[in-house]
MARKOLDREN-795472 format. One record per residue (C-alpha): residue in one letter; y, x, z. Coordinates in steps of 0.25 Angstrom, whole numbers, plus 5000, padded with zeros to 4 digits. Each point is the difference from the previous one (the first is absolute). Layout:
BEGIN
R  residu  north  east    up
R       A      Y     X     Z
...
% end
This chain:
BEGIN
R  residu  north  east    up
R       M   5532  5559  5304
R       R   4996  4996  5013
R       K   4989  4991  5008
R       V   5003  4987  4999
R       N   4991  4987  5008
R       R   4998  4988  4992
R       A   4997  4992  5012
R       D   5013  5002  5005
R       I   5004  4989  4990
R       T   4994  4987  4996
R       G   4994  5002  4986
R       P   5004  4990  4989
R       A   4994  4986  4999
R       S   5000  5000  4985
R       L   4988  5011  5000
R       L   4995  4998  5015
R       S   4999  4984  5001
R       V   4988  4991  4995
R       G   5002  4993  4990
R       Q   5012  5007  4993
R       V   5003  5010  4989
R       G   4995  5012  5003
R       E   4985  4994  5003
R       K   5001  4991  4987
R       E   5004  5011  4991
R       L   4988  5009  5006
R       Q   4990  4989  4997
R       K   5005  4998  4986
R       A   5002  5015  5000
R       I   4984  5001  5003
R       R   4997  4992  4988
R       H   5007  5005  4990
R       Y   4994  5016  5005
R       G   4987  4994  5000
R       S   5001  4993  4985
R       A   4999  5009  4988
R       T   5014  5001  4997
R       K   5008  5011  4999
R       K   5013  4995  5001
R       K   5009  5003  5012
R       F   5001  4992  5011
R       P   5015  4994  5003
R       F   5002  5003  5014
R       S   5012  4995  5007
R       A   4997  4996  5014
R       Y   5003  5013  5006
R       K   5014  4998  4993
R       G   5004  4987  5010
R       D   5013  4999  5007
R       D   4994  5002  5014
R       V   4991  5012  4995
R       R   5015  5007  4996
R       H   5007  4996  5012
R       T   4988  5003  5010
R       L   4998  5014  4995
R       E   5016  5002  5001
R       K   5000  4997  5014
R       L   4988  5008  5003
R       F   5005  5013  4992
R       H   5015  4996  5003
R       G   5003  5000  4987
R       K   4996  5015  4997
R       C   4990  5005  4991
R       A   4985  5002  5007
R       Y   4998  5014  4994
R       C   5014  5008  4999
R       E   5008  4990  5010
R       S   5012  4999  4992
R       R   5007  4988  5001
R       Y   4997  4992  4988
R       D   5007  4986  5005
R       I   5014  5007  4997
R       T   4995  5010  4988
R       G   4992  4991  4991
R       P   4989  4992  4997
R       V   4987  5001  5008
R       D   4987  5001  4993
R       I   4988  4991  5010
R       E   4989  5010  4998
R       H   4985  4999  4999
R       Y   4994  5012  5011
R       R   4988  4998  4990
R       P   5005  4997  4986
R       K   4996  4987  4998
R       G   4999  5000  4983
R       Q   4995  5013  4996
R       V   4998  5014  5006
R       E   5003  5012  4994
R       G   4992  5011  4997
R       S   4988  4990  5000
R       P   5000  4992  4986
R       E   4990  4990  5004
R       H   5005  4997  5013
R       R   5007  4986  5000
R       G   5007  5001  5011
R       Y   5000  4996  5016
R       W   5003  4986  4995
R       W   4993  4994  5011
R       L   5012  5006  5009
R       A   5011  4996  4992
R       G   5004  4989  5008
R       D   4994  5008  5013
R       W   5012  4999  5011
R       T   4994  5014  5005
R       N   5001  5008  4986
R       L   5014  4996  4996
R       L   5013  5009  5004
R       P   5013  5001  4997
R       S   5004  5011  4989
R       C   5013  5006  4995
R       L   4999  5001  4985
R       D   4998  5016  5001
R       C   4989  5000  5009
R       N   4994  4990  4993
R       R   5001  5001  4984
R       R   4994  5012  4992
R       R   5012  5010  4995
R       Y   5002  5014  5001
R       Q   5007  5004  5012
R       L   5006  5014  5003
R       V   4992  5006  5011
R       P   5002  5013  5007
R       K   4989  5012  4996
R       D   5002  5005  5013
R       F   5008  5005  5012
R       A   5005  5014  4995
R       S   5004  4992  4987
R       L   5010  4993  5008
R       T   5011  5007  5003
R       G   5014  4995  4995
R       A   4991  4990  4991
R       L   5007  4987  5004
R       E   5014  5005  4997
R       S   4995  5006  4987
R       A   5001  4991  4987
R       R   4990  5009  4994
R       Q   4988  4996  5012
R       E   4993  5012  4997
R       G   4991  4998  5012
R       Y   4994  4987  4995
R       R   4991  4995  4991
R       A   4997  4986  4992
R       I   4986  4993  5003
R       L   4997  4987  5000
R       S   4999  4993  5013
R       G   5001  4985  5003
R       K   4990  4991  5007
R       E   4998  4989  4990
R       A   4984  5000  4997
R       N   4997  5012  5004
R       F   4991  4999  5013
R       P   4993  5014  5002
R       L   4986  5002  5009
R       A   4995  5012  5006
R       A   4989  5009  4994
R       G   4990  4993  5007
R       G   5007  4985  5000
R       I   4991  4989  4992
R       R   5008  4990  4992
R       V   4999  4986  5003
R       I   4999  4995  4985
R       E   4997  4984  5003
R       R   5004  4990  5012
R       P   4992  5004  5011
R       A   4993  4988  5010
R       A   5009  4998  5011
R       A   4991  5005  5010
R       D   5000  5013  4994
R       M   5014  5002  4995
R       V   5006  5009  5011
R       L   4988  5009  4999
R       A   5001  5002  4983
R       L   5016  5002  5001
R       E   4999  5009  5011
R       A   4987  5008  4992
R       E   5012  5002  4990
R       E   5006  5011  5008
R       A   5014  4997  4994
R       L   5010  5012  4998
R       L   5013  4991  5001
R       L   5007  4997  5013
R       D   5003  4986  5004
R       P   5009  4999  5011
R       T   4994  4986  5005
R       R   4986  5007  5001
R       D   5001  5015  5003
R       D   5010  5009  5009
R       P   5010  5007  4990
R       A   5003  5009  5010
R       A   4986  5005  5000
R       H   5001  5005  4987
R       L   5015  5002  4996
R       K   5010  5009  5008
R       F   5015  5002  4995
R       F   5005  5012  5000
R       I   5011  5002  5010
R       D   5009  5013  5000
R       R   5011  4998  5007
R       E   5009  5012  4995
R       N   4997  4996  4985
R       P   4997  4985  4999
R       L   4991  4996  4988
R       G   4994  4986  4998
R       L   4986  5005  4997
R       V   4985  4994  5005
R       F   4987  5007  5000
R       P   4987  4998  5003
R       A   4997  5001  5015
R       S   4989  5013  5004
R       S   4986  4996  5001
R       S   4999  5008  5012
R       E   5009  5004  5012
R       I   5006  5011  4994
R       E   5013  4994  4992
R       V   4999  5004  4985
R       V   5012  4997  4991
R       A   4996  4998  4987
R       L   5004  4992  4987
R       P   4990  4993  4995
R       A   4996  5004  4984
R       A   5010  4997  4990
R       T   4991  4992  4993
R       S   4996  4985  4997
R       S   4985  5004  5000
R       T   4994  4994  5012
R       E   4988  5010  4999
R       V   5009  5012  5000
R       L   5008  4994  5011
R       E   4988  4996  5009
R       N   4994  5015  4998
R       A   5014  5008  5002
R       A   5001  4992  5012
R       R   4987  5004  5005
R       V   5003  5015  4999
R       A   5013  4998  5005
R       G   4996  4994  5013
R       V   5007  4987  5000
R       S   4998  4986  4998
R       V   4994  4997  4987
R       R   5005  4985  5002
R       G   5012  5004  5005
R       A   5003  5008  4986
R       V   4995  4992  4991
R       S   5008  4986  5006
R       I   5014  5011  5000
R       Q   4996  5002  4984
R       V   4995  4985  4995
R       Y   5011  4994  5007
R       G   5010  5011  4996
R       L   5005  5002  5015
R       N   5008  5012  4996
R       R   5006  4997  4987
R       I   5013  5006  5001
R       A   5010  4988  5003
R       L   4991  4999  5011
R       I   5002  5014  5004
R       Q   5013  4998  4997
R       E   5004  4987  5010
R       R   4991  5004  5013
R       T   5006  5013  4998
R       R   5014  4992  5000
R       V   4994  4992  5013
R       L   4996  5014  5006
R       R   5014  5005  5000
R       K   5007  4987  5005
R       L   4990  5004  5012
R       E   5005  5014  5000
R       L   5013  4995  5002
R       L   4997  4990  5010
R       A   4992  5011  5009
R       T   5014  5009  4997
R       I   5008  4988  5006
R       V   4991  4998  5012
R       I   5000  5015  5004
R       D   5012  5002  4998
R       M   5007  4989  5008
R       F   4990  5002  5013
R       A   5005  5014  4999
R       V   5014  4994  5003
R       V   4995  4992  5009
R       D   4995  5011  5006
R       S   5011  5008  4998
R       L   5012  4990  5004
R       S   4991  4996  5013
R       H   5002  5014  5007
R       L   5014  5000  4997
R       Q   5010  4998  5012
R       V   5013  4993  4998
R       V   5011  4995  5011
R       E   4996  4985  5003
R       R   5012  4995  4990
R       D   4991  5005  4988
R       R   4987  4994  5005
R       T   5000  4987  4993
R       I   5004  5007  4987
R       L   4987  5010  5002
R       D   4992  4989  5003
R       T   5003  4993  4988
R       A   4998  5013  4992
R       I   4986  5001  5005
R       L   4998  4985  4999
R       R   5003  5000  4985
R       A   4991  5014  4998
R       R   4989  4991  5006
R       G   5001  4989  4993
R       A   5000  5008  4986
R       A   4988  5006  5004
R       S   4993  4986  5004
R       R   5004  4994  4986
R       A   4995  5013  4991
R       L   4987  4997  5010
R       G   4999  4987  4996
R       E   5001  5003  4985
R       I   4989  5010  5002
R       R   4992  4989  5007
R       G   5003  4989  4990
R       M   4995  5008  4988
R       A   4988  5003  5007
R       S   4998  4984  5001
R       N   4989  4994  4993
R       K   5010  4993  4991
R       A   5007  5012  4994
R       P   4997  5008  4989
R       F   4990  5012  5002
R       S   4999  4998  5014
R       A   4987  5006  5001
R       M   5007  5014  4996
R       V   5012  4996  5010
R       A   4989  5000  5012
R       A   4995  5013  4995
R       W   5014  5006  5000
R       I   5002  4994  5014
R       E   4989  5007  5003
R       A   5005  5013  4996
R       F   5013  4998  5005
R       K   4993  4996  5015
R       R   4994  5013  5000
R       D   5012  5008  4996
R       I   5009  4992  5011
R       S   4988  5006  5011
R       T   4999  5015  4996
R       S   5016  5001  4999
% end
């Protein structure tokens, strides 16, 4: 997950312009929910083509939560950060229906991050040795994950049940103390960290430490928000990070495997960079007769070119458009530290 600024792009006119379908649908919804009916309201404004295209452009065709490329691998859900029709665990809640067509409440999500289903997630770091290659996957446990209608609050949060007045909206929603991260509102880097081990690459994400001392601990392997919150506080890590990892399924086995492949590619590219610059250094110190100077210069030029192309590939993998760019950025920082101390 990486920080995204909605101000970087012009929002969809169908939801933001006066008299368009977003405004018209909201007025119909106000009348609907103000009546005695229990029927569901047929929301559709958020499904507009301009909404879908704007989200795709803003997030570069990636899932807002896991950064996988949905534009290549499968369909996308236009996801409501605050669920529009119901709230899991609050049977009387009719959903945040007034935000169904609110541009700031919409995010693109891959199916696995959004839809509730059982996913294999790691029990703990110690149980992961060889687990990615093991057919038995002994280091994993199946838990229910996926955002859907799930919207957990901190223990002291006050759930908004009815549509607040416009002047009270922001403060009322802030008072909920939402536990799930929204990359357009929050800085994911303050709550999520990537496990970077250059000797043994493993594409795990874990909650950031609550103090200056880094604590490397996976969230509790459970679907219970209360257990997750308490365990995170005891461990001294971000509660919002821990809850978001489990609800969005950010450590489901398929994601770990894909992120690990990316880390291994980065290590291969790093080896090429280091080896090619070592070759350049060695060749530069060679003393050759004049007739062989052209051959030597060509060899040095080709080695530098190979190193530059590898560095370019690494930089491209950290681009906002690339999948798992936040993890790649974390790997680059580790690579820089290793280079500076070697």
